[in-house]
ZATI-957672 format. One record per residue: residue in one letter; x, y, z of N, C-alpha, C in turn; residue number from 1. Coordinates in steps of 0.05 Angstrom, whole numbers, plus 5000, padded with zeros to 4 digits. Layout:
! residues N
(site "A",(X,Y,Z),(X,Y,Z),(X,Y,Z),NUM)
...
//
This chain:
! residues 199
(site "X",(8668,1754,1947),(8661,1770,1921),(8636,1765,1922),1)
(site "X",(8620,1784,1926),(8588,1781,1919),(8579,1788,1892),2)
(site "X",(8552,1795,1887),(8544,1799,1864),(8550,1829,1849),3)
(site "X",(8559,1849,1865),(8563,1874,1863),(8578,1874,1834),4)
(site "X",(8573,1897,1814),(8593,1901,1791),(8619,1900,1799),5)
(site "X",(8640,1891,1781),(8671,1900,1789),(8673,1925,1790),6)
(site "X",(8662,1945,1773),(8670,1970,1772),(8664,1982,1802),7)
(site "X",(8642,1976,1818),(8639,1990,1839),(8660,1977,1857),8)
(site "X",(8670,1958,1860),(8691,1946,1877),(8717,1966,1866),9)
(site "X",(8726,1975,1842),(8746,1989,1835),(8738,2018,1848),10)
(site "X",(8713,2029,1842),(8709,2057,1856),(8717,2059,1884),11)
(site "X",(8702,2036,1900),(8703,2034,1926),(8738,2035,1933),12)
(site "X",(8752,2021,1925),(8780,2024,1936),(8788,2050,1935),13)
(site "X",(8785,2062,1910),(8796,2097,1908),(8786,2115,1924),14)
(site "X",(8757,2109,1929),(8745,2128,1952),(8755,2122,1976),15)
(site "X",(8763,2094,1984),(8770,2085,2014),(8801,2102,2014),16)
(site "X",(8819,2101,1994),(8846,2111,1990),(8840,2142,1998),17)
(site "X",(8824,2154,1990),(8820,2184,1994),(8795,2196,1987),18)
(site "X",(8781,2195,2003),(8751,2202,2003),(8747,2225,1989),19)
(site "X",(8767,2250,1988),(8762,2278,1969),(8770,2270,1943),20)
(site "X",(8776,2244,1939),(8791,2242,1909),(8770,2247,1888),21)
(site "X",(8763,2263,1868),(8742,2265,1850),(8751,2236,1826),22)
(site "X",(8732,2221,1825),(8733,2194,1810),(8711,2198,1785),23)
(site "X",(8722,2198,1765),(8710,2195,1739),(8711,2177,1725),24)
(site "X",(8683,2161,1713),(8685,2137,1704),(8673,2145,1671),25)
(site "X",(8689,2128,1655),(8682,2133,1626),(8669,2110,1620),26)
(site "X",(8643,2115,1609),(8630,2087,1602),(8617,2096,1569),27)
(site "X",(8607,2069,1554),(8593,2070,1529),(8566,2088,1537),28)
(site "X",(8563,2111,1524),(8535,2125,1527),(8506,2109,1527),29)
(site "X",(8510,2081,1513),(8490,2068,1514),(8485,2049,1539),30)
(site "X",(8507,2048,1554),(8508,2038,1581),(8501,2053,1603),31)
(site "X",(8502,2079,1604),(8501,2097,1629),(8475,2091,1640),32)
(site "X",(8454,2093,1628),(8429,2085,1642),(8429,2062,1656),33)
(site "X",(8442,2040,1647),(8444,2011,1660),(8461,2016,1688),34)
(site "X",(8481,2031,1685),(8507,2036,1703),(8485,2049,1726),35)
(site "X",(8465,2072,1724),(8453,2084,1741),(8430,2075,1754),36)
(site "X",(8419,2048,1738),(8403,2027,1756),(8418,2016,1768),37)
(site "X",(8445,2000,1763),(8454,1989,1783),(8460,1999,1807),38)
(site "X",(8473,2028,1801),(8481,2038,1825),(8455,2042,1850),39)
(site "X",(8427,2046,1831),(8402,2047,1852),(8394,2014,1864),40)
(site "X",(8400,2000,1846),(8395,1966,1856),(8414,1960,1877),41)
(site "X",(8443,1971,1875),(8458,1963,1895),(8465,1985,1921),42)
(site "X",(8448,2002,1922),(8452,2024,1940),(8481,2036,1938),43)
(site "X",(8489,2038,1916),(8519,2049,1911),(8515,2078,1909),44)
(site "X",(8527,2090,1929),(8518,2121,1925),(8554,2135,1938),45)
(site "X",(8569,2123,1929),(8599,2138,1929),(8599,2155,1908),46)
(site "X",(8611,2178,1919),(8613,2202,1899),(8627,2199,1873),47)
(site "X",(8621,2195,1853),(8634,2191,1821),(8623,2205,1801),48)
(site "X",(8632,2215,1783),(8621,2231,1755),(8623,2205,1740),49)
(site "X",(8601,2206,1722),(8601,2194,1699),(8602,2206,1674),50)
(site "X",(8620,2200,1647),(8624,2213,1623),(8622,2194,1605),51)
(site "X",(8622,2202,1579),(8617,2185,1561),(8645,2171,1550),52)
(site "X",(8650,2148,1547),(8670,2137,1538),(8676,2139,1505),53)
(site "X",(8695,2136,1495),(8701,2141,1466),(8705,2112,1450),54)
(site "X",(8715,2117,1422),(8718,2091,1404),(8737,2079,1419),55)
(site "X",(8760,2087,1428),(8780,2072,1437),(8788,2076,1469),56)
(site "X",(8805,2065,1481),(8813,2073,1507),(8824,2104,1508),57)
(site "X",(8841,2106,1485),(8849,2139,1479),(8833,2156,1482),58)
(site "X",(8809,2155,1468),(8784,2173,1471),(8774,2176,1501),59)
(site "X",(8772,2155,1513),(8759,2151,1538),(8774,2174,1556),60)
(site "X",(8797,2162,1559),(8818,2179,1571),(8815,2209,1575),61)
(site "X",(8814,2209,1548),(8817,2240,1533),(8792,2256,1546),62)
(site "X",(8773,2244,1545),(8749,2254,1550),(8746,2255,1583),63)
(site "X",(8757,2243,1593),(8758,2243,1629),(8778,2270,1635),64)
(site "X",(8795,2268,1622),(8818,2294,1625),(8804,2317,1622),65)
(site "X",(8782,2323,1605),(8778,2348,1601),(8755,2359,1623),66)
(site "X",(8750,2342,1640),(8732,2347,1666),(8754,2353,1693),67)
(site "X",(8775,2353,1681),(8796,2360,1711),(8810,2384,1711),68)
(site "X",(8817,2397,1727),(8828,2421,1728),(8861,2415,1722),69)
(site "X",(8876,2437,1709),(8901,2425,1702),(8921,2425,1721),70)
(site "X",(8918,2435,1749),(8939,2432,1767),(8934,2403,1780),71)
(site "X",(8953,2393,1794),(8955,2367,1811),(8960,2344,1790),72)
(site "X",(8949,2317,1802),(8958,2294,1792),(8933,2275,1783),73)
(site "X",(8937,2262,1758),(8914,2242,1757),(8925,2216,1756),74)
(site "X",(8912,2198,1770),(8916,2167,1766),(8895,2161,1745),75)
(site "X",(8897,2139,1725),(8887,2127,1705),(8883,2102,1714),76)
(site "X",(8859,2087,1714),(8858,2060,1722),(8836,2048,1705),77)
(site "X",(8843,2021,1700),(8828,2001,1685),(8805,1995,1708),78)
(site "X",(8783,2005,1698),(8757,1993,1715),(8759,1969,1718),79)
(site "X",(8766,1950,1700),(8766,1923,1702),(8786,1910,1718),80)
(site "X",(8804,1924,1735),(8822,1914,1756),(8809,1925,1785),81)
(site "X",(8791,1905,1789),(8782,1913,1816),(8799,1906,1845),82)
(site "X",(8814,1890,1836),(8834,1879,1862),(8854,1901,1868),83)
(site "X",(8859,1922,1861),(8879,1951,1862),(8874,1947,1892),84)
(site "X",(8898,1955,1907),(8892,1959,1936),(8900,1988,1940),85)
(site "X",(8896,1996,1962),(8899,2024,1975),(8930,2027,1974),86)
(site "X",(8946,2006,1979),(8977,2013,1985),(8985,2019,1956),87)
(site "X",(8977,2003,1936),(8981,2007,1908),(8983,2034,1903),88)
(site "X",(8951,2043,1903),(8945,2068,1893),(8966,2096,1907),89)
(site "X",(8967,2091,1934),(8983,2111,1945),(9014,2108,1936),90)
(site "X",(9023,2090,1935),(9051,2085,1921),(9053,2096,1899),91)
(site "X",(9033,2091,1878),(9038,2103,1851),(9035,2134,1852),92)
(site "X",(9016,2147,1872),(9024,2180,1877),(9049,2184,1892),93)
(site "X",(9061,2171,1908),(9086,2174,1915),(9107,2174,1893),94)
(site "X",(9109,2152,1882),(9130,2146,1863),(9127,2172,1843),95)
(site "X",(9102,2186,1834),(9102,2207,1815),(9111,2227,1829),96)
(site "X",(9105,2229,1851),(9108,2254,1861),(9144,2257,1861),97)
(site "X",(9159,2237,1863),(9183,2233,1866),(9196,2231,1835),98)
(site "X",(9183,2222,1818),(9197,2218,1788),(9185,2231,1768),99)
(site "X",(9160,2247,1773),(9151,2259,1751),(9126,2237,1739),100)
(site "X",(9122,2217,1741),(9103,2199,1733),(9106,2170,1751),101)
(site "X",(9087,2154,1747),(9095,2124,1759),(9076,2109,1743),102)
(site "X",(9090,2084,1738),(9079,2062,1721),(9082,2035,1737),103)
(site "X",(9064,2020,1743),(9064,1995,1763),(9071,1974,1744),104)
(site "X",(9087,1958,1744),(9100,1932,1728),(9100,1905,1749),105)
(site "X",(9100,1883,1739),(9104,1864,1745),(9120,1839,1728),106)
(site "X",(9143,1827,1732),(9158,1816,1724),(9149,1791,1705),107)
(site "X",(9153,1787,1683),(9140,1763,1668),(9157,1737,1678),108)
(site "X",(9139,1718,1682),(9151,1695,1698),(9145,1667,1677),109)
(site "X",(9136,1669,1657),(9130,1651,1637),(9150,1652,1622),110)
(site "X",(9156,1632,1603),(9182,1637,1577),(9161,1647,1554),111)
(site "X",(9171,1660,1541),(9168,1681,1523),(9177,1670,1494),112)
(site "X",(9164,1669,1477),(9176,1665,1446),(9166,1690,1429),113)
(site "X",(9177,1697,1411),(9173,1719,1391),(9165,1710,1362),114)
(site "X",(9142,1714,1352),(9130,1701,1334),(9134,1721,1309),115)
(site "X",(9145,1717,1286),(9149,1733,1266),(9147,1719,1240),116)
(site "X",(9121,1725,1229),(9118,1711,1203),(9112,1679,1211),117)
(site "X",(9128,1666,1197),(9125,1634,1203),(9146,1623,1223),118)
(site "X",(9162,1643,1229),(9183,1635,1249),(9176,1646,1278),119)
(site "X",(9193,1631,1296),(9191,1640,1323),(9213,1634,1336),120)
(site "X",(9221,1648,1360),(9254,1648,1373),(9242,1658,1401),121)
(site "X",(9261,1646,1422),(9258,1654,1447),(9271,1679,1453),122)
(site "X",(9260,1692,1471),(9269,1720,1482),(9268,1720,1509),123)
(site "X",(9287,1733,1519),(9298,1736,1547),(9274,1747,1563),124)
(site "X",(9258,1737,1580),(9237,1743,1593),(9244,1759,1618),125)
(site "X",(9269,1763,1625),(9280,1784,1645),(9281,1812,1635),126)
(site "X",(9281,1812,1613),(9278,1835,1594),(9244,1851,1593),127)
(site "X",(9228,1837,1603),(9199,1844,1595),(9183,1843,1622),128)
(site "X",(9166,1865,1624),(9150,1867,1649),(9118,1871,1632),129)
(site "X",(9096,1861,1651),(9071,1865,1647),(9064,1887,1658),130)
(site "X",(9052,1909,1644),(9046,1932,1654),(9014,1939,1664),131)
(site "X",(9012,1951,1690),(8989,1951,1703),(8975,1980,1703),132)
(site "X",(8959,1981,1716),(8943,2011,1722),(8943,2008,1758),133)
(site "X",(8939,2034,1768),(8944,2063,1761),(8963,2073,1756),134)
(site "X",(8966,2087,1732),(8985,2103,1725),(8986,2129,1724),135)
(site "X",(9002,2144,1744),(8999,2173,1753),(9016,2189,1735),136)
(site "X",(9005,2217,1731),(9018,2238,1721),(9007,2261,1723),137)
(site "X",(9027,2280,1716),(9016,2311,1726),(8993,2311,1703),138)
(site "X",(8972,2325,1716),(8949,2323,1700),(8958,2344,1674),139)
(site "X",(8969,2364,1679),(8969,2387,1657),(8988,2374,1633),140)
(site "X",(9010,2353,1645),(9021,2350,1625),(9014,2323,1608),141)
(site "X",(8992,2312,1616),(8980,2283,1610),(8958,2295,1589),142)
(site "X",(8945,2322,1604),(8931,2334,1585),(8943,2342,1553),143)
(site "X",(8961,2353,1558),(8981,2363,1533),(8987,2338,1513),144)
(site "X",(8993,2312,1531),(9001,2292,1514),(8984,2284,1499),145)
(site "X",(8953,2283,1503),(8928,2275,1496),(8922,2292,1479),146)
(site "X",(8931,2313,1472),(8921,2334,1451),(8935,2332,1424),147)
(site "X",(8927,2304,1417),(8936,2296,1386),(8920,2271,1378),148)
(site "X",(8927,2262,1355),(8911,2239,1346),(8920,2216,1357),149)
(site "X",(8902,2197,1360),(8910,2169,1370),(8932,2156,1351),150)
(site "X",(8945,2134,1359),(8958,2124,1343),(8962,2093,1354),151)
(site "X",(8958,2072,1332),(8959,2044,1349),(8972,2036,1373),152)
(site "X",(8997,2051,1367),(9012,2034,1393),(9009,2053,1425),153)
(site "X",(8985,2071,1423),(8979,2079,1448),(8959,2058,1458),154)
(site "X",(8972,2043,1475),(8954,2021,1491),(8950,2023,1519),155)
(site "X",(8963,2046,1525),(8962,2055,1556),(8966,2086,1556),156)
(site "X",(8971,2100,1580),(8975,2128,1585),(9005,2130,1579),157)
(site "X",(9023,2105,1588),(9049,2110,1586),(9058,2111,1561),158)
(site "X",(9045,2099,1540),(9056,2107,1516),(9050,2130,1500),159)
(site "X",(9024,2140,1510),(9023,2167,1501),(9037,2190,1512),160)
(site "X",(9045,2191,1538),(9063,2199,1557),(9093,2201,1541),161)
(site "X",(9099,2174,1536),(9124,2177,1526),(9124,2187,1497),162)
(site "X",(9110,2188,1480),(9110,2197,1455),(9111,2229,1462),163)
(site "X",(9100,2242,1476),(9099,2270,1491),(9127,2279,1497),164)
(site "X",(9146,2261,1501),(9169,2268,1513),(9179,2259,1538),165)
(site "X",(9159,2242,1555),(9163,2231,1584),(9184,2214,1585),166)
(site "X",(9197,2204,1607),(9215,2184,1609),(9198,2171,1631),167)
(site "X",(9191,2143,1623),(9173,2133,1646),(9185,2120,1669),168)
(site "X",(9172,2127,1692),(9183,2115,1715),(9167,2091,1721),169)
(site "X",(9176,2063,1719),(9167,2042,1731),(9170,2035,1764),170)
(site "X",(9151,2023,1772),(9152,2016,1801),(9136,1987,1805),171)
(site "X",(9143,1976,1829),(9135,1954,1826),(9101,1949,1836),172)
(site "X",(9084,1934,1813),(9057,1931,1817),(9054,1907,1835),173)
(site "X",(9028,1898,1831),(9018,1877,1850),(9007,1850,1831),174)
(site "X",(9013,1829,1835),(9012,1806,1820),(8976,1801,1818),175)
(site "X",(8967,1804,1841),(8938,1804,1844),(8925,1824,1834),176)
(site "X",(8937,1846,1821),(8923,1874,1810),(8912,1855,1776),177)
(site "X",(8900,1839,1777),(8889,1827,1751),(8870,1840,1738),178)
(site "X",(8872,1847,1710),(8850,1854,1691),(8833,1837,1689),179)
(site "X",(8804,1838,1695),(8784,1817,1689),(8767,1821,1664),180)
(site "X",(8775,1806,1642),(8765,1808,1614),(8757,1781,1602),181)
(site "X",(8760,1758,1615),(8755,1731,1608),(8742,1717,1630),182)
(site "X",(8727,1699,1626),(8711,1684,1647),(8729,1670,1671),183)
(site "X",(8754,1661,1659),(8766,1644,1676),(8783,1666,1694),184)
(site "X",(8787,1694,1687),(8800,1719,1701),(8775,1729,1723),185)
(site "X",(8747,1723,1719),(8730,1729,1738),(8727,1709,1761),186)
(site "X",(8734,1683,1758),(8733,1663,1772),(8761,1664,1788),187)
(site "X",(8780,1673,1778),(8805,1674,1794),(8799,1699,1813),188)
(site "X",(8790,1721,1806),(8784,1748,1823),(8766,1742,1844),189)
(site "X",(8748,1720,1844),(8724,1717,1861),(8741,1697,1882),190)
(site "X",(8763,1685,1877),(8778,1668,1898),(8796,1686,1911),191)
(site "X",(8801,1705,1901),(8826,1731,1907),(8809,1740,1925),192)
(site "X",(8786,1755,1919),(8768,1770,1936),(8765,1751,1963),193)
(site "X",(8755,1725,1958),(8749,1709,1985),(8774,1709,2004),194)
(site "X",(8790,1707,1987),(8818,1704,2008),(8827,1735,2024),195)
(site "X",(8817,1754,2018),(8818,1773,2029),(8795,1777,2055),196)
(site "X",(8782,1764,2056),(8762,1766,2075),(8769,1747,2102),197)
(site "X",(8760,1764,2123),(8771,1749,2148),(8756,1728,2154),198)
(site "X",(8769,1704,2161),(8751,1677,2161),(8740,1675,2189),199)
//
């Protein structure tokens, strides 16, 4: 993994999966010019459109959806998941075509305890899964689902779609499709990228 911004890696995988796929990136308005400069610095010219991010993830996704036509399917992905693979992206679209939507998940491998107030208790980890992206939905349905006020429980597109009446279809995600938000996760991402390169 070189010093190229993580978001560029993410965009590249989607572009390689389908070169004709419209890619829309939501960024905070005050970071857009910095992004354009990074693209120039790294000679990054893969087609993508930049729009304003919102106050929350909900608002950012809603802004992106307004730029898409109603027909077809849309994959919503976290830009901070640069280790997504073409196989996972293709699988998400295939699962959505079969089941109406698709949300990748991986099983929890650690022990879990639920903390309530001053008490805690073990819970069965077999009943829990970690949710990933890309999450794929029919564009018209997801637009309608986002045509509402946000709620605190709307942490991803699946929760928004479920509130609009969707039955969420889960399929197997990938362990390496990690979200890079902490310094130690960046170190892990570097190692995983290095492992992908031919020696």
